[in-house]
C-alpha positions in Angstrom: 7.1 -25.2 1.4 8.4 -21.7 1.0 7.8 -20.2 4.4 7.8 -16.4 4.8 7.2 -13.7 7.4 6.1 -11.3 4.7 3.0 -10.9 2.6 2.6 -8.5 -0.4 -1.0 -7.3 -0.9 -1.8 -6.4 -4.5 -5.2 -5.0 -5.3 -6.4 -5.6 -8.9 -9.0 -4.5 -11.3 -8.4 -5.4 -14.9 -4.7 -6.1 -14.7 -4.4 -9.1 -17.0 -1.4 -7.4 -18.8 0.6 -7.1 -15.6 -0.5 -9.6 -13.0 1.5 -12.6 -14.0 4.6 -10.5 -14.6 4.4 -8.7 -11.3 3.9 -12.1 -9.4 6.9 -13.6 -11.1 9.0 -10.5 -10.4 8.2 -10.7 -6.7 8.9 -14.4 -6.5 12.2 -14.1 -8.3 13.6 -12.0 -5.4 16.2 -13.7 -3.1 14.1 -12.8 -0.1 11.0 -15.0 0.0 7.7 -13.1 0.0 4.2 -14.4 -0.3 1.5 -12.6 -2.3 -2.2 -12.0 -1.7 -4.1 -10.6 -4.7 -7.4 -8.8 -3.9 -9.4 -8.8 -7.1 -12.6 -6.8 -7.4 -14.4 -8.9 -10.0 -12.1 -8.0 -12.9 -14.1 -8.8 -16.1 -10.8 -9.2 -18.0 -9.9 -12.5 -16.4 -7.2 -11.2 -13.9 -8.5 -13.6 -11.2 -8.4 -16.6 -13.5 -4.7 -15.9 -14.3 -3.9 -15.8 -10.6 -5.8 -19.0 -9.9 -4.0 -20.7 -12.7 -0.6 -19.8 -11.1 -1.9 -20.9 -7.7 -2.9 -24.3 -9.1 0.6 -24.7 -10.6 4.0 -23.6 -9.5 3.0 -21.1 -6.8 0.5 -23.1 -4.8 2.3 -22.6 -1.5 2.8 -18.8 -1.6 0.2 -17.2 -3.8 -3.3 -16.5 -2.6 -6.4 -14.6 -3.8 -9.4 -12.9 -2.3 -12.2 -12.3 -4.9 -14.7 -9.6 -4.3 -17.8 -8.7 -6.3 -17.4 -5.4 -8.1 -15.2 -2.4 -7.5 -15.4 -1.6 -3.8 -12.4 0.8 -3.5 -8.7 0.6 -2.8 -9.0 1.2 0.9 -11.5 -1.5 1.5 -9.4 -3.9 -0.5 -6.4 -3.2 1.7 -8.4 -3.5 4.9 -9.6 -6.9 3.7 -6.0 -7.9 2.9 -4.8 -6.6 6.3 -7.3 -8.7 8.1 -6.4 -11.8 6.1 -2.7 -11.2 6.8 -3.3 -10.9 10.5 -5.3 -14.1 10.5 -2.4 -15.9 8.8 0.3 -14.6 11.3 2.5 -12.6 8.9 4.8 -10.2 10.6 5.4 -7.8 7.7 2.5 -6.7 5.5 3.2 -4.8 2.2 1.0 -2.6 -0.1 2.1 -2.6 -3.7 0.5 -1.8 -7.1 0.2 -4.4 -9.9 1.4 -2.2 -12.7 5.1 -2.0 -12.0 4.9 1.6 -10.9 6.4 0.2 -7.7 9.6 -1.8 -8.4 9.5 -5.2 -6.8 13.3 -5.0 -6.3 12.6 -2.3 -3.7 10.6 -4.7 -1.4 13.7 -6.0 0.4 14.7 -2.3 1.2 11.3 -1.7 2.8 11.6 -5.0 4.6 15.1 -4.1 5.9 13.8 -0.7 7.3 11.4 -2.6 9.5 13.1 -5.9 10.1 16.7 -4.7 10.5 16.4 -1.0 11.5 13.4 -1.5 13.8 10.9 0.9 12.2 7.2 0.2 12.4 6.3 1.6 9.0 8.4 1.9 5.9 7.1 4.1 3.1 8.4 3.8 -0.5 8.8 7.6 -1.0 8.8 9.5 -4.3 9.6 12.8 -2.6 12.0 12.2 0.3 15.0 12.9 -2.0 13.6 15.3 -4.6 10.9 14.2 -7.1 11.6 10.6 -8.2 8.8 10.1 -10.8 9.3 8.8 -14.4 6.8 9.3 -17.3 4.1 11.1 -15.3 2.4 14.1 -16.9 3.6 17.3 -15.3 0.1 18.1 -14.1 -0.2 14.9 -12.2 3.2 15.4 -10.6 2.2 18.8 -9.4 -1.1 17.5 -8.1 0.6 14.6 -6.2 3.5 16.6 -4.9 1.2 19.5 -4.0 -1.1 17.1 -2.1 1.7 15.9 0.1 2.7 19.5 0.9 -0.9 20.3 1.6 -1.1 17.4 4.1 2.0 18.5 5.9 0.8 22.1 6.2 -2.7 21.2 7.4 -1.8 18.3 9.8 1.9 18.9 10.7 2.5 15.3 9.7 6.2 15.1 8.8 6.1 12.3 6.1 6.9 13.8 2.7 5.0 11.3 0.5 1.8 10.9 2.4 -0.2 9.4 -0.6 2.4 6.7 -1.3 0.9 3.3 -2.0 4.2 1.3 -1.6 4.4 0.6 2.2 5.5 -2.0 4.7 3.6 -2.3 8.0 4.8 -4.3 10.9 2.1 -6.6 12.3 1.7 -4.7 15.5 0.8 -1.5 13.6 -2.2 -3.2 11.9 -3.2 -4.9 15.2 -3.2 -1.5 16.9 -4.9 0.7 14.3 -8.6 0.4 14.6 -9.2 -0.8 11.0 -12.9 -0.5 11.2 -12.5 3.3 11.9 -10.5 3.9 8.7 -13.0 5.8 6.5 -11.3 6.7 3.2 -11.0 4.6 0.0 -8.5 6.3 -2.4 -5.6 8.6 -1.8 -7.3 9.5 1.5 -6.9 6.0 2.7 -3.1 6.1 2.2 -2.9 9.4 4.1 -5.2 8.2 6.9 -3.3 5.0 7.5 0.0 6.7 7.8 -1.3 9.6 9.9 -3.1 7.3 12.3 0.2 5.3 12.7 2.0 8.5 13.4 -0.5 9.8 15.9 -0.3 6.5 17.8 3.4 6.9 18.0 4.8 4.3 15.6 8.1 5.0 14.0 8.0 5.7 10.3 10.8 5.7 7.8 10.7 7.0 4.2 12.8 4.9 1.8 13.6 6.7 -1.4 12.2 4.9 -4.5 11.6 5.8 -8.1 8.0 5.7 -9.2 7.4 4.7 -12.9 4.1 5.3 -14.6 2.4 2.2 -15.8 3.4 0.9 -19.2 0.4 -1.5 -19.7 -3.2 -1.4 -18.7 -5.4 1.5 -17.7 -4.9 3.9 -14.7 -7.6 3.7 -12.1 -7.0 7.3 -10.9 -10.0 9.7 -10.8 -10.8 13.2 -9.7 -13.0 11.8 -7.0 -10.0 10.2 -5.4 -8.2 13.5 -5.2 -11.3 15.2 -3.9 -11.6 12.7 -1.1 -8.0 13.3 -0.1 -8.3 17.1 -0.2 -11.4 17.3 2.1 -10.4 14.2 4.1 -7.2 15.9 5.3 -9.3 18.6 7.1 -11.2 15.8 8.9 -8.0 14.1 9.9 -6.7 17.4 11.4 -9.9 17.6 13.4 -9.4 14.0 14.5 -5.9 14.9 15.6 -7.3 17.4 18.0 -10.3 15.4 19.3 -9.9 11.7 18.8 -8.5 9.4 21.4 -6.1 7.1 19.5 -5.1 3.7 20.7 -2.0 3.5 23.0 1.3 2.5 21.5 1.8 -1.2 22.4 4.9 -2.3 24.2 7.7 -3.5 21.9 
């Protein structure tokens, strides 16, 4: 059996063009990772592809949670975090299915936590310039501007606050009160990192190149950006008034 201390959570909705390729890319790495797919009732057969791979060559390291209908990125990750904690993984990763996040960067995020001792490793598009390929200029400006906005409002020092390519150590997810995480889209990514920061966990940004999806359809929407914009004000208020959990002993 391929044992691993690491699980990669991949939320999916209609990713039949990408899902088998991304699974094989992760499993081709020298470092052994497991994968948990969270599928929100994809009508295109994404879940069936995953289950076919589970029944065959990847039975011991590929898993799936199926949910009915689109319930939001944040709730998918929360479900995945809870599953990972129940199954005793030490390092829990967020990653997209569409190759916008390069699986070859997973070991670099792992090393930041496992070897360097950080609690959270963020695959950052903006820590060394703007490392984005094939995005429309309007979307780049919106995303980069959102991260600047978060830093200005909250004082949060992470440069890529909306990044969805992240490694969390187990103790971070055990300490964050997951039932109090409110946001579902970009706001979810900001809220998770900001909460970890306020508790006192050590965060490292690892420079990565983000490549716009080549196949399938983007799930981005104006509502996701709106949630992030107004949610940041609420996070700033929480920073003043909320009593965060205490940093656990190492």
